[in-house]
All heavy atoms as an XYZ file, in Angstrom:
910
protein
N       6.847      3.752    -22.987
C       8.144      3.770    -23.629
C       7.927      3.363    -25.071
O       7.271      2.382    -25.354
C       9.051      2.861    -22.823
C      10.065      2.080    -23.564
S      11.186      1.140    -22.505
C      11.626      2.322    -21.283
N       8.446      4.102    -26.022
C       8.210      3.861    -27.441
C       9.182      2.868    -28.032
O      10.201      3.257    -28.579
N       8.866      1.588    -27.943
C       9.713      0.568    -28.538
C       9.426      0.485    -30.029
O       8.279      0.615    -30.454
C       9.457     -0.790    -27.893
C       9.805     -0.905    -26.422
C       9.468     -2.294    -25.908
C      11.265     -0.613    -26.196
N      10.433      0.232    -30.818
C      10.265      0.140    -32.255
C      10.476     -1.296    -32.710
O      11.395     -1.610    -33.429
C      11.265      1.057    -32.979
O      12.581      0.665    -32.571
C      11.032      2.512    -32.653
N       9.600     -2.170    -32.266
C       9.717     -3.570    -32.665
C       8.395     -4.030    -33.222
O       7.349     -3.467    -32.929
C      10.137     -4.454    -31.496
C       9.152     -4.500    -30.369
S       9.765     -5.581    -29.085
C       8.226     -6.007    -28.312
N       8.446     -5.046    -34.032
C       7.224     -5.609    -34.587
C       6.433     -6.271    -33.464
O       6.980     -6.988    -32.642
C       7.568     -6.634    -35.659
N       5.146     -5.990    -33.430
C       4.274     -6.545    -32.407
C       3.438     -7.644    -33.037
O       2.898     -7.466    -34.129
C       3.351     -5.452    -31.833
O       4.162     -4.413    -31.311
C       2.458     -5.991    -30.756
N       3.317     -8.792    -32.374
C       2.471     -9.836    -32.915
C       1.043     -9.328    -33.116
O       0.598     -8.413    -32.436
C       2.507    -10.924    -31.841
C       3.774    -10.688    -31.116
C       3.955     -9.187    -31.135
N       0.328     -9.939    -34.043
C      -1.019     -9.489    -34.366
C      -2.034     -9.908    -33.316
O      -3.081     -9.301    -33.201
C      -1.448    -10.028    -35.732
O      -1.347    -11.448    -35.717
C      -0.587     -9.449    -36.839
N      -1.747    -10.938    -32.555
C      -2.633    -11.363    -31.480
C      -1.782    -11.705    -30.263
O      -0.584    -11.935    -30.385
C      -3.450    -12.621    -31.873
O      -2.562    -13.736    -31.958
C      -4.181    -12.439    -33.180
N      -2.412    -11.784    -29.077
C      -1.644    -12.142    -27.875
C      -1.037    -13.538    -27.947
O      -0.163    -13.864    -27.176
C      -2.666    -12.065    -26.747
C      -3.757    -11.209    -27.271
C      -3.776    -11.413    -28.759
N      -1.495    -14.363    -28.868
C      -0.968    -15.727    -28.943
C      -0.053    -15.929    -30.148
O       0.214    -17.051    -30.543
C      -2.115    -16.753    -28.973
O      -2.980    -16.453    -30.072
C      -2.884    -16.749    -27.671
N       0.444    -14.851    -30.730
C       1.438    -14.948    -31.788
C       2.808    -14.814    -31.140
O       3.031    -13.906    -30.346
C       1.241    -13.829    -32.834
O      -0.073    -13.949    -33.381
C       2.265    -13.926    -33.938
N       3.720    -15.711    -31.462
C       5.044    -15.695    -30.834
C       5.903    -14.564    -31.398
O       5.881    -14.285    -32.596
C       5.741    -17.030    -31.041
N       6.649    -13.927    -30.503
C       7.626    -12.915    -30.891
C       8.877    -13.596    -31.424
O       9.218    -14.711    -31.016
C       8.048    -12.083    -29.683
C       7.050    -11.076    -29.185
C       6.163    -11.395    -28.178
C       7.026     -9.782    -29.697
C       5.262    -10.458    -27.691
C       6.134     -8.838    -29.215
C       5.249     -9.185    -28.216
O       4.372     -8.261    -27.733
N       9.616    -12.895    -32.256
C      10.920    -13.398    -32.694
C      11.896    -13.280    -31.524
O      11.692    -12.484    -30.595
C      11.442    -12.574    -33.878
O      11.789    -11.266    -33.454
N      12.961    -14.045    -31.576
C      13.993    -13.983    -30.533
C      14.541    -12.562    -30.408
O      14.740    -12.058    -29.298
C      15.129    -14.973    -30.847
O      14.577    -16.286    -30.883
C      16.235    -14.916    -29.810
N      14.759    -11.910    -31.547
C      15.292    -10.554    -31.534
C      14.317     -9.585    -30.862
O      14.728     -8.714    -30.098
C      15.605    -10.088    -32.964
C      16.713    -10.870    -33.638
C      16.276    -12.252    -34.154
O      15.048    -12.508    -34.340
O      17.160    -13.097    -34.354
N      13.025     -9.724    -31.143
C      12.021     -8.850    -30.530
C      11.935     -9.065    -29.027
O      11.792     -8.117    -28.252
C      10.646     -9.069    -31.168
O      10.642     -8.607    -32.488
N      12.032    -10.325    -28.611
C      11.996    -10.635    -27.179
C      13.183     -9.985    -26.494
O      13.032     -9.300    -25.468
C      11.993    -12.158    -26.929
C      12.191    -12.472    -25.445
C      10.712    -12.790    -27.447
N      14.364    -10.155    -27.049
C      15.567     -9.586    -26.426
C      15.503     -8.066    -26.397
O      15.871     -7.447    -25.404
C      16.830    -10.058    -27.136
C      18.090     -9.750    -26.369
C      18.081    -10.368    -24.970
O      17.971    -11.585    -24.819
N      18.170     -9.538    -23.940
N      15.007     -7.452    -27.478
C      14.892     -5.989    -27.511
C      13.939     -5.510    -26.418
O      14.228     -4.533    -25.727
C      14.389     -5.533    -28.880
C      14.301     -4.034    -28.998
C      13.798     -3.574    -30.351
O      13.292     -4.360    -31.149
N      13.927     -2.285    -30.616
N      12.842     -6.212    -26.242
C      11.890     -5.807    -25.202
C      12.505     -5.961    -23.809
O      12.346     -5.092    -22.955
C      10.619     -6.622    -25.328
C       9.586     -6.207    -24.324
C       8.218     -6.243    -24.871
N       7.265     -5.841    -23.853
C       6.011     -6.223    -23.843
N       5.549     -6.981    -24.806
N       5.203     -5.831    -22.888
N      13.198     -7.066    -23.573
C      13.853     -7.266    -22.278
C      14.895     -6.180    -22.006
O      15.045     -5.716    -20.881
C      14.495     -8.648    -22.206
C      13.532     -9.832    -22.170
C      14.300    -11.135    -22.293
C      12.689     -9.819    -20.913
N      15.603     -5.776    -23.049
C      16.652     -4.766    -22.901
C      16.091     -3.366    -22.673
O      16.774     -2.521    -22.085
C      17.537     -4.734    -24.144
C      18.398     -5.970    -24.296
O      18.570     -6.719    -23.313
O      18.895     -6.200    -25.433
N      14.852     -3.110    -23.121
C      14.336     -1.744    -23.127
C      13.127     -1.492    -22.241
O      12.723     -0.342    -22.088
C      13.988     -1.337    -24.564
C      15.222     -1.252    -25.426
O      16.101     -0.444    -25.175
N      15.309     -2.110    -26.421
N      12.539     -2.508    -21.672
C      11.324     -2.335    -20.878
C      11.668     -2.479    -19.395
O      11.944     -3.578    -18.916
C      10.280     -3.374    -21.299
C       8.909     -3.111    -20.709
O       8.817     -2.414    -19.667
O       7.927     -3.630    -21.271
N      11.641     -1.371    -18.667
C      11.993     -1.381    -17.245
C      11.092     -2.296    -16.425
O      11.509     -2.804    -15.387
C      11.940      0.032    -16.665
C      13.041      0.926    -17.227
O      14.052      0.393    -17.725
O      12.881      2.163    -17.156
N       9.868     -2.523    -16.877
C       8.944     -3.400    -16.154
C       9.408     -4.855    -16.186
O       8.928     -5.676    -15.413
C       7.538     -3.285    -16.729
N      10.363     -5.163    -17.068
C      10.862     -6.539    -17.198
C      12.301     -6.675    -16.692
O      12.979     -7.652    -16.996
C      10.781     -6.985    -18.661
C       9.361     -7.068    -19.224
C       9.389     -7.165    -20.745
C       8.621     -8.247    -18.617
N      12.729     -5.727    -15.880
C      14.094     -5.763    -15.341
C      14.318     -7.066    -14.580
O      13.481     -7.491    -13.790
C      14.333     -4.572    -14.425
N      15.431     -7.709    -14.845
C      15.767     -8.948    -14.159
C      15.363    -10.200    -14.923
O      15.880    -11.278    -14.651
N      14.440    -10.080    -15.864
C      14.035    -11.232    -16.672
C      15.049    -11.428    -17.788
O      15.582    -10.468    -18.338
C      12.636    -11.026    -17.253
C      11.581    -11.128    -16.202
C      11.095    -10.106    -15.432
C      10.927    -12.316    -15.763
N      10.162    -10.591    -14.545
C      10.037    -11.948    -14.730
C      10.989    -13.657    -16.137
C       9.231    -12.869    -14.070
C      10.181    -14.574    -15.491
C       9.320    -14.177    -14.470
N      15.334    -12.676    -18.096
C      16.309    -13.023    -19.134
C      15.712    -14.058    -20.077
O      14.860    -14.864    -19.685
C      17.581    -13.623    -18.507
C      18.294    -12.697    -17.545
C      18.975    -11.543    -18.288
N      19.544    -10.581    -17.367
C      19.005     -9.402    -17.086
N      17.869     -9.040    -17.624
N      19.592     -8.574    -16.262
N      16.184    -14.047    -21.308
C      15.798    -15.057    -22.292
C      16.863    -16.134    -22.301
O      18.054    -15.839    -22.457
C      15.677    -14.416    -23.674
C      15.306    -15.354    -24.822
C      13.916    -15.961    -24.597
C      15.353    -14.594    -26.144
N      16.438    -17.369    -22.088
C      17.373    -18.487    -22.099
C      16.641    -19.717    -22.628
O      15.600    -20.103    -22.091
C      17.917    -18.755    -20.688
C      18.898    -19.875    -20.632
N      20.180    -19.761    -21.119
C      18.776    -21.136    -20.173
C      20.814    -20.916    -20.935
N      19.984    -21.759    -20.367
N      17.181    -20.301    -23.683
C      16.611    -21.506    -24.285
C      15.118    -21.359    -24.579
O      14.321    -22.246    -24.306
C      16.891    -22.727    -23.412
C      18.366    -23.042    -23.293
C      18.674    -24.246    -22.422
O      17.756    -24.769    -21.757
O      19.849    -24.656    -22.415
N      14.743    -20.204    -25.129
C      13.374    -19.983    -25.557
C      12.375    -19.704    -24.455
O      11.168    -19.764    -24.683
N      12.862    -19.382    -23.258
C      11.976    -19.081    -22.134
C      12.421    -17.796    -21.450
O      13.608    -17.483    -21.418
C      12.003    -20.209    -21.102
C      11.476    -21.527    -21.620
C      11.571    -22.604    -20.551
O      12.632    -22.836    -19.982
N      10.453    -23.256    -20.287
N      11.441    -17.078    -20.886
C      11.763    -15.972    -19.992
C      12.046    -16.578    -18.628
O      11.271    -17.420    -18.159
C      10.592    -15.000    -19.875
C      10.149    -14.283    -21.140
C       8.994    -13.332    -20.822
C      11.294    -13.528    -21.780
N      13.142    -16.174    -18.007
C      13.521    -16.748    -16.715
C      13.863    -15.660    -15.721
O      14.396    -14.613    -16.074
C      14.717    -17.673    -16.863
C      14.434    -18.910    -17.678
C      15.616    -19.853    -17.682
C      15.291    -21.110    -18.452
N      16.399    -22.068    -18.392
N      13.555    -15.959    -14.455
C      13.873    -15.056    -13.354
C      13.920    -15.901    -12.083
O      13.246    -16.932    -11.984
C      12.799    -13.982    -13.249
C      12.868    -13.059    -12.052
C      14.059    -12.138    -12.046
O      15.171    -12.584    -11.826
N      13.822    -10.859    -12.260
N      14.705    -15.481    -11.132
C      14.716    -16.151     -9.829
C      14.596    -15.103     -8.739
O      14.969    -13.943     -8.929
C      15.983    -16.988     -9.634
O      17.129    -16.168     -9.616
N      14.029    -15.524     -7.614
C      13.805    -14.641     -6.475
C      14.257    -15.364     -5.215
O      13.957    -16.548     -5.045
C      12.322    -14.285     -6.348
C      11.773    -13.592     -7.567
C      11.219    -14.327     -8.602
C      11.821    -12.215     -7.674
C      10.711    -13.701     -9.726
C      11.314    -11.575     -8.797
C      10.760    -12.324     -9.824
N      14.952    -14.654     -4.336
C      15.418    -15.228     -3.082
C      14.700    -14.551     -1.922
O      14.664    -13.324     -1.842
C      16.942    -15.058     -2.932
O      17.581    -15.671     -4.050
C      17.431    -15.699     -1.638
N      14.150    -15.351     -1.024
C      13.406    -14.870      0.130
C      14.164    -15.216      1.400
O      15.042    -16.069      1.397
C      12.007    -15.500      0.154
C      11.183    -15.108     -1.038
C      11.285    -15.807     -2.230
C      10.335    -14.016     -0.978
C      10.548    -15.432     -3.341
C       9.594    -13.631     -2.083
C       9.704    -14.341     -3.262
N      13.793    -14.587      2.484
C      14.454    -14.836      3.770
C      14.062    -16.198      4.335
O      14.866    -16.839      5.017
C      14.115    -13.731      4.768
N      12.833    -16.643      4.063
C      12.343    -17.888      4.654
C      11.575    -18.712      3.630
O      11.083    -18.190      2.624
C      11.396    -17.605      5.840
O      10.209    -16.976      5.335
C      12.055    -16.728      6.899
N      11.445    -19.978      3.921
C      10.641    -20.878      3.102
C       9.174    -20.444      3.058
O       8.579    -20.406      1.976
C      10.781    -22.320      3.615
C       9.972    -23.319      2.843
C      10.329    -23.689      1.555
C       8.858    -23.900      3.414
C       9.580    -24.618      0.848
C       8.106    -24.832      2.721
C       8.471    -25.189      1.432
N       8.547    -20.090      4.192
C       7.149    -19.642      4.123
C       6.951    -18.408      3.236
O       5.941    -18.302      2.545
C       6.792    -19.334      5.582
C       7.680    -20.236      6.374
C       8.982    -20.247      5.599
N       7.913    -17.480      3.227
C       7.800    -16.330      2.324
C       7.843    -16.783      0.864
O       7.075    -16.297      0.035
C       8.918    -15.327      2.578
C       8.750    -14.518      3.833
C       9.920    -13.557      4.050
O      11.009    -13.744      3.516
N       9.676    -12.539      4.857
N       8.741    -17.695      0.556
C       8.840    -18.218     -0.815
C       7.541    -18.905     -1.214
O       7.032    -18.700     -2.328
C      10.022    -19.183     -0.925
N       6.977    -19.702     -0.325
C       5.731    -20.404     -0.639
C       4.562    -19.427     -0.786
O       3.688    -19.624     -1.638
C       5.420    -21.449      0.433
C       6.364    -22.634      0.405
S       6.442    -23.453     -1.218
C       4.742    -23.940     -1.433
N       4.521    -18.387      0.020
C       3.477    -17.376     -0.125
C       3.537    -16.722     -1.498
O       2.504    -16.501     -2.151
N       4.756    -16.426     -1.951
C       4.957    -15.853     -3.281
C       4.466    -16.819     -4.360
O       3.741    -16.423     -5.278
C       6.442    -15.528     -3.451
C       6.841    -15.032     -4.806
C       6.264    -13.896     -5.347
C       7.831    -15.689     -5.513
C       6.662    -13.428     -6.602
C       8.239    -15.226     -6.750
C       7.654    -14.098     -7.301
N       4.832    -18.080     -4.246
C       4.408    -19.085     -5.220
C       2.882    -19.200     -5.249
O       2.278    -19.298     -6.324
C       5.074    -20.451     -4.927
C       4.432    -21.570     -5.737
C       6.566    -20.365     -5.209
N       2.245    -19.159     -4.097
C       0.782    -19.234     -4.056
C       0.140    -18.025     -4.736
O      -0.885    -18.162     -5.408
C       0.291    -19.381     -2.617
C       0.581    -20.752     -2.070
O       0.659    -21.734     -2.800
N       0.763    -20.828     -0.764
N       0.740    -16.838     -4.588
C       0.225    -15.651     -5.280
C       0.392    -15.792     -6.790
O      -0.490    -15.415     -7.566
C       0.893    -14.377     -4.756
C       0.479    -14.022     -3.327
C       0.934    -12.636     -2.905
N       2.379    -12.445     -2.949
C       3.229    -12.797     -1.992
N       2.790    -13.418     -0.899
N       4.518    -12.552     -2.108
N       1.526    -16.354     -7.213
C       1.736    -16.603     -8.643
C       0.686    -17.582     -9.160
O       0.108    -17.377    -10.228
C       3.147    -17.160     -8.921
C       4.207    -16.110     -8.636
C       3.257    -17.644    -10.370
C       5.629    -16.654     -8.678
N       0.437    -18.641     -8.404
C      -0.540    -19.655     -8.826
C      -1.915    -19.034     -9.042
O      -2.584    -19.329    -10.050
C      -0.612    -20.777     -7.798
N      -2.344    -18.176     -8.144
C      -3.662    -17.543     -8.281
C      -3.703    -16.635     -9.507
O      -4.679    -16.653    -10.274
C      -3.997    -16.755     -7.010
N      -2.648    -15.863     -9.707
C      -2.596    -14.962    -10.863
C      -2.565    -15.756    -12.172
O      -3.260    -15.418    -13.131
C      -1.381    -14.050    -10.768
N      -1.764    -16.811    -12.209
C      -1.648    -17.631    -13.415
C      -2.969    -18.330    -13.734
O      -3.384    -18.392    -14.892
C      -0.530    -18.658    -13.240
N      -3.621    -18.831    -12.721
C      -4.898    -19.516    -12.918
C      -5.949    -18.552    -13.460
O      -6.746    -18.924    -14.321
C      -5.357    -20.158    -11.610
C      -6.536    -21.073    -11.751
C      -6.282    -22.315    -12.597
O      -5.117    -22.690    -12.849
O      -7.291    -22.918    -13.017
N      -5.921    -17.315    -12.988
C      -6.925    -16.338    -13.423
C      -6.816    -16.007    -14.910
O      -7.799    -15.633    -15.534
C      -6.849    -15.060    -12.589
O      -5.715    -14.306    -12.934
N      -5.635    -16.156    -15.490
C      -5.452    -15.887    -16.924
C      -5.193    -17.165    -17.729
O      -4.933    -17.102    -18.922
C      -4.314    -14.865    -17.167
C      -4.682    -13.519    -16.584
C      -2.987    -15.357    -16.649
N      -5.254    -18.320    -17.048
C      -5.037    -19.617    -17.697
C      -3.721    -19.663    -18.474
O      -3.640    -20.134    -19.605
C      -6.220    -19.969    -18.612
C      -7.499    -20.275    -17.857
C      -7.332    -21.500    -16.964
O      -7.082    -22.594    -17.440
N      -7.454    -21.307    -15.661
N      -2.670    -19.158    -17.832
C      -1.326    -19.202    -18.411
C      -0.379    -19.539    -17.267
O      -0.185    -18.739    -16.354
C      -0.968    -17.861    -19.043
C       0.283    -17.915    -19.868
N       0.402    -18.751    -20.956
C       1.448    -17.245    -19.759
C       1.604    -18.585    -21.490
N       2.260    -17.687    -20.777
N       0.203    -20.731    -17.299
C       0.880    -21.282    -16.133
C       2.396    -21.384    -16.335
O       2.851    -22.017    -17.281
C       0.296    -22.657    -15.805
C      -1.189    -22.584    -15.614
N      -2.073    -22.851    -16.639
C      -1.937    -22.220    -14.553
C      -3.312    -22.681    -16.195
N      -3.252    -22.286    -14.932
N       3.165    -20.788    -15.417
C       4.621    -20.854    -15.511
C       5.159    -22.172    -14.970
O       4.464    -22.897    -14.263
C       5.071    -19.704    -14.611
C       4.012    -19.647    -13.561
C       2.720    -19.983    -14.272
N       6.404    -22.438    -15.312
C       7.135    -23.502    -14.634
C       7.706    -22.868    -13.367
O       8.295    -21.785    -13.434
C       8.273    -24.031    -15.498
C       7.801    -24.792    -16.718
C       8.971    -25.344    -17.526
O      10.026    -25.669    -16.941
O       8.820    -25.430    -18.749
N       7.524    -23.527    -12.239
C       7.997    -22.998    -10.965
C       8.833    -24.071    -10.273
O       8.389    -25.200    -10.128
C       6.820    -22.597    -10.044
C       5.939    -21.559    -10.722
C       7.347    -22.086     -8.700
C       4.661    -21.239     -9.959
N      10.021    -23.689     -9.852
C      10.915    -24.581     -9.121
C      11.248    -23.901     -7.798
O      11.692    -22.754     -7.788
C      12.184    -24.815     -9.942
C      13.151    -25.778     -9.292
O      12.779    -26.473     -8.324
O      14.309    -25.842     -9.753
N      11.003    -24.589     -6.694
C      11.239    -24.022     -5.364
C      12.390    -24.774     -4.714
O      12.362    -26.002     -4.615
C       9.989    -24.151     -4.470
C       8.787    -23.535     -5.181
C      10.224    -23.505     -3.112
C       7.477    -24.027     -4.653
N      13.393    -24.050     -4.268
C      14.537    -24.614     -3.568
C      14.694    -23.876     -2.255
O      15.361    -22.854     -2.193
C      15.810    -24.479     -4.393
C      15.711    -24.969     -5.813
C      16.065    -26.436     -5.931
N      15.832    -26.924     -7.264
C      16.769    -27.125     -8.181
N      18.023    -26.879     -7.896
N      16.436    -27.587     -9.363
N      14.007    -24.355     -1.228
C      13.957    -23.734      0.099
C      13.456    -22.307     -0.010
O      12.262    -22.074     -0.095
C      15.289    -23.854      0.848
C      15.213    -23.250      2.234
C      14.347    -23.773      3.187
C      15.966    -22.144      2.561
C      14.250    -23.199      4.456
C      15.874    -21.567      3.832
C      15.018    -22.105      4.765
N      14.328    -21.317     -0.015
C      13.869    -19.929     -0.046
C      14.121    -19.259     -1.395
O      13.978    -18.050     -1.534
C      14.546    -19.125      1.066
O      15.939    -19.097      0.860
N      14.465    -20.046     -2.401
C      14.712    -19.507     -3.736
C      13.671    -20.067     -4.691
O      13.413    -21.274     -4.707
C      16.119    -19.848     -4.208
C      16.558    -19.045     -5.406
C      18.059    -19.053     -5.551
C      18.467    -18.019     -6.569
N      19.901    -17.864     -6.651
N      13.071    -19.168     -5.489
C      12.024    -19.549     -6.434
C      12.504    -19.223     -7.844
O      12.912    -18.094     -8.119
C      10.708    -18.793     -6.130
C       9.640    -19.155     -7.149
C      10.237    -19.081     -4.710
N      12.473    -20.212     -8.719
C      12.869    -20.057    -10.114
C      11.610    -20.099    -10.977
O      10.806    -21.027    -10.841
C      13.802    -21.195    -10.544
C      15.075    -21.247     -9.758
C      15.150    -21.992     -8.585
C      16.202    -20.560    -10.187
C      16.330    -22.056     -7.852
C      17.386    -20.620     -9.448
C      17.445    -21.373     -8.280
N      11.464    -19.127    -11.853
C      10.297    -19.029    -12.716
C      10.745    -19.121    -14.172
O      11.726    -18.475    -14.567
C       9.560    -17.679    -12.524
C       9.246    -17.423    -11.063
C       8.321    -17.594    -13.411
C       8.240    -18.340    -10.468
N       9.994    -19.891    -14.976
C      10.212    -19.968    -16.419
C       8.867    -19.743    -17.102
O       7.864    -20.345    -16.715
C      10.737    -21.345    -16.824
C      12.082    -21.713    -16.256
C      12.459    -23.110    -16.691
C      13.732    -23.597    -16.030
N      14.029    -24.993    -16.430
N       8.886    -18.876    -18.113
C       7.670    -18.572    -18.853
C       7.873    -18.806    -20.341
O       8.886    -18.379    -20.913
C       7.274    -17.101    -18.665
C       6.918    -16.649    -17.260
C       6.832    -15.130    -17.208
C       5.604    -17.272    -16.849
N       6.928    -19.487    -20.961
C       6.860    -19.622    -22.409
C       5.457    -20.107    -22.741
O       4.711    -20.536    -21.865
C       7.914    -20.588    -22.939
O       7.688    -21.889    -22.449
N       5.125    -20.010    -24.003
C       3.815    -20.433    -24.462
C       3.982    -21.698    -25.299
O       4.902    -21.790    -26.110
C       3.157    -19.304    -25.288
O       3.064    -18.149    -24.456
C       1.779    -19.698    -25.763
N       3.090    -22.658    -25.075
C       3.195    -23.934    -25.789
C       2.603    -23.858    -27.191
O       3.138    -24.455    -28.121
C       2.518    -25.045    -24.983
C       3.159    -25.245    -23.651
N       4.397    -25.832    -23.499
C       2.768    -24.890    -22.409
C       4.725    -25.850    -22.224
N       3.753    -25.280    -21.538
N       1.502    -23.168    -27.350
C       0.852    -23.067    -28.658
C       0.440    -21.633    -28.902
O      -0.492    -21.153    -28.237
C      -0.364    -23.992    -28.701
C      -1.020    -24.111    -30.047
C      -0.108    -24.645    -31.149
O       0.675    -25.588    -30.926
O      -0.170    -24.075    -32.238
N       1.103    -20.885    -29.747
C       2.256    -21.306    -30.532
C       3.507    -21.351    -29.655
O       3.575    -20.656    -28.640
C       2.392    -20.206    -31.583
C       1.890    -18.984    -30.903
C       0.778    -19.476    -29.994
N       4.454    -22.140    -30.051
C       5.680    -22.287    -29.276
C       6.476    -20.990    -29.307
O       6.700    -20.418    -30.373
C       6.511    -23.433    -29.826
N       6.863    -20.518    -28.142
C       7.692    -19.327    -28.059
C       7.223    -18.383    -26.974
O       6.470    -18.758    -26.078
N       7.678    -17.153    -27.069
C       7.311    -16.111    -26.116
C       6.208    -15.268    -26.756
O       6.372    -14.769    -27.868
C       8.520    -15.203    -25.778
C       9.709    -16.026    -25.281
C       8.112    -14.124    -24.773
C       9.458    -16.811    -24.028
N       5.087    -15.134    -26.040
C       3.967    -14.328    -26.519
C       3.702    -13.195    -25.534
O       4.333    -13.118    -24.470
C       2.685    -15.176    -26.665
O       2.260    -15.600    -25.362
C       2.911    -16.389    -27.565
N       2.736    -12.360    -25.868
C       2.358    -11.274    -24.979
C       1.912    -11.805    -23.620
O       2.142    -11.173    -22.593
C       1.254    -10.410    -25.613
C       0.948     -9.163    -24.812
C       2.155     -8.249    -24.659
O       2.885     -8.008    -25.618
N       2.384     -7.744    -23.446
N       1.314    -12.993    -23.598
C       0.898    -13.600    -22.325
C       2.089    -13.771    -21.382
O       1.971    -13.582    -20.178
C       0.251    -14.969    -22.555
C      -1.124    -14.929    -23.115
C      -1.628    -16.360    -23.246
C      -3.101    -16.427    -23.502
N      -3.596    -17.805    -23.475
N       3.230    -14.143    -21.926
C       4.430    -14.343    -21.100
C       4.932    -13.022    -20.531
O       5.262    -12.939    -19.350
C       5.526    -15.032    -21.916
C       5.075    -16.387    -22.409
O       4.714    -17.237    -21.579
O       5.040    -16.584    -23.641
N       4.977    -11.988    -21.365
C       5.393    -10.673    -20.873
C       4.427    -10.168    -19.804
O       4.850     -9.648    -18.775
C       5.482     -9.663    -22.019
C       6.679     -9.863    -22.905
C       6.521    -10.082    -24.264
C       7.967     -9.810    -22.398
C       7.621    -10.253    -25.101
C       9.079     -9.977    -23.220
C       8.902    -10.197    -24.574
N       3.130    -10.317    -20.056
C       2.130     -9.844    -19.094
C       2.275    -10.560    -17.751
O       2.209     -9.929    -16.693
C       0.711    -10.059    -19.633
C       0.385     -9.159    -20.815
O       1.129     -8.181    -21.073
O      -0.620     -9.452    -21.500
N       2.476    -11.889    -17.797
C       2.612    -12.637    -16.548
C       3.925    -12.291    -15.841
O       3.968    -12.204    -14.612
C       2.485    -14.137    -16.791
C       2.365    -15.006    -15.550
C       1.230    -14.551    -14.633
C       2.168    -16.472    -15.950
N       4.995    -12.056    -16.589
C       6.269    -11.651    -15.971
C       6.099    -10.346    -15.199
O       6.556    -10.222    -14.054
C       7.352    -11.497    -17.046
N       5.428     -9.380    -15.800
C       5.190     -8.098    -15.116
C       4.326     -8.319    -13.882
O       4.594     -7.771    -12.810
C       4.558     -7.078    -16.092
C       4.084     -5.838    -15.348
C       5.552     -6.707    -17.186
N       3.297     -9.146    -13.997
C       2.419     -9.432    -12.862
C       3.202    -10.103    -11.732
O       3.035     -9.770    -10.561
C       1.248    -10.312    -13.311
C       0.300    -10.680    -12.211
C      -0.388     -9.459    -11.642
C      -1.420     -9.839    -10.600
N      -2.032     -8.663     -9.984
N       4.058    -11.052    -12.073
C       4.868    -11.743    -11.061
C       5.736    -10.741    -10.308
O       5.855    -10.805     -9.086
C       5.704    -12.868    -11.702
C       4.784    -14.035    -12.092
C       6.831    -13.330    -10.771
C       5.441    -15.082    -12.973
N       6.315     -9.793    -11.032
C       7.135     -8.783    -10.367
C       6.316     -7.945     -9.395
O       6.818     -7.548     -8.347
C       7.828     -7.893    -11.392
C       9.039     -8.561    -12.019
O       9.494     -9.605    -11.506
O       9.539     -8.037    -13.028
N       5.059     -7.670     -9.710
C       4.221     -6.912     -8.775
C       3.859     -7.755     -7.560
O       3.653     -7.224     -6.477
C       2.931     -6.379     -9.431
O       2.085     -7.460     -9.780
C       3.237     -5.517    -10.638
N       3.795     -9.069     -7.730
C       3.447     -9.955     -6.619
C       4.576    -10.124     -5.620
O       4.331    -10.480     -4.469
C       3.038    -11.342     -7.152
C       1.789    -11.375     -8.014
C       1.614    -12.768     -8.612
C       0.571    -10.964     -7.217
N       5.791     -9.896     -6.028
C       6.928    -10.061     -5.128
C       7.051     -8.869     -4.188
O       7.601     -8.990     -3.097
C       8.237    -10.296     -5.901
C       8.787     -9.017     -6.486
C       9.284    -10.960     -5.027
N       6.494     -7.735     -4.566
C       6.644     -6.522     -3.752
C       6.117     -6.642     -2.327
O       6.725     -6.105     -1.426
C       5.996     -5.341     -4.471
C       6.781     -4.958     -5.699
C       6.238     -3.736     -6.365
N       6.892     -3.570     -7.652
C       6.294     -3.150     -8.734
N       5.029     -2.816     -8.704
N       6.958     -3.036     -9.862
N       4.983     -7.347     -2.077
C       4.525     -7.459     -0.679
C       5.505     -8.199      0.228
O       5.465     -8.073      1.429
C       3.216     -8.213     -0.777
C       2.770     -8.041     -2.173
C       4.027     -7.916     -2.990
N       6.369     -8.996     -0.360
C       7.352     -9.762      0.401
C       8.728     -9.273     -0.005
O       8.996     -9.078     -1.177
C       7.253    -11.267      0.051
O       5.913    -11.685      0.260
C       8.188    -12.095      0.884
N       9.587     -9.080      0.953
C      10.946     -8.635      0.627
C      11.683     -9.794     -0.011
O      11.794    -10.878      0.539
C      11.676     -8.168      1.890
C      10.946     -6.964      2.481
C      13.135     -7.834      1.580
C      11.448     -6.546      3.835
N      12.163     -9.555     -1.208
C      12.925    -10.574     -1.939
C      14.001     -9.885     -2.751
O      13.914     -8.702     -3.040
C      12.010    -11.369     -2.868
N      14.992    -10.645     -3.095
C      16.051    -10.175     -3.986
C      15.907    -10.908     -5.290
O      15.873    -12.137     -5.317
C      17.430    -10.526     -3.405
C      18.023     -9.538     -2.507
C      19.461     -9.877     -2.131
N      19.928    -11.231     -2.379
C      19.916    -12.212     -1.498
N      19.436    -12.037     -0.291
N      20.423    -13.401     -1.814
N      15.820    -10.172     -6.381
C      15.858    -10.824     -7.684
C      17.241    -11.404     -7.832
O      18.229    -10.767     -7.481
C      15.556     -9.830     -8.794
N      17.316    -12.612     -8.302
C      18.611    -13.273     -8.411
C      18.959    -13.613     -9.816
O      18.201    -13.362    -10.739
N      20.108    -14.192     -9.983
C      20.518    -14.606    -11.304
C      19.704    -15.830    -11.701
O      19.271    -16.611    -10.861
C      22.007    -14.933    -11.318
O      22.268    -15.981    -10.408
N      19.513    -15.972    -12.958
C      18.707    -17.076    -13.475
C      19.571    -18.324    -13.517
O      20.701    -18.300    -14.007
C      18.190    -16.726    -14.876
C      17.445    -17.877    -15.478
C      17.298    -15.500    -14.792
N      19.027    -19.415    -13.003
C      19.748    -20.689    -13.060
C      19.756    -21.184    -14.491
O      18.753    -21.144    -15.171
C      19.077    -21.708    -12.159
N      20.872    -21.605    -14.928
C      21.004    -22.096    -16.310
C      20.548    -23.526    -16.409
O      20.678    -24.317    -15.605
C      22.453    -21.960    -16.778
C      22.946    -20.538    -16.722
C      22.209    -19.600    -17.671
O      21.726    -20.059    -18.721
O      22.110    -18.424    -17.362
């Protein structure tokens, strides 16, 4: 998809808020992700606690492999994910890449993408 936004020069350069929002609005691979308080956020609801934990464990392995770790909050069968980069502060390509990867990890387990907790 041909987005017309400025791209950071390296994977660790933070995007502007406007660029992040434009990408979220136009990239189907990021459907369901939202920008809130400087973080990409998404929530997923599973039928059972073990399904939610299996999903979290898959996220942990993927995050560890790229050394980029999300904030994860588990509430029984609902998993809340927050992504941002600490240095430099903001949203970088690493956050977008991990968001897309997380979405691929949810497919083996039936889940509903949910609204992001504020």
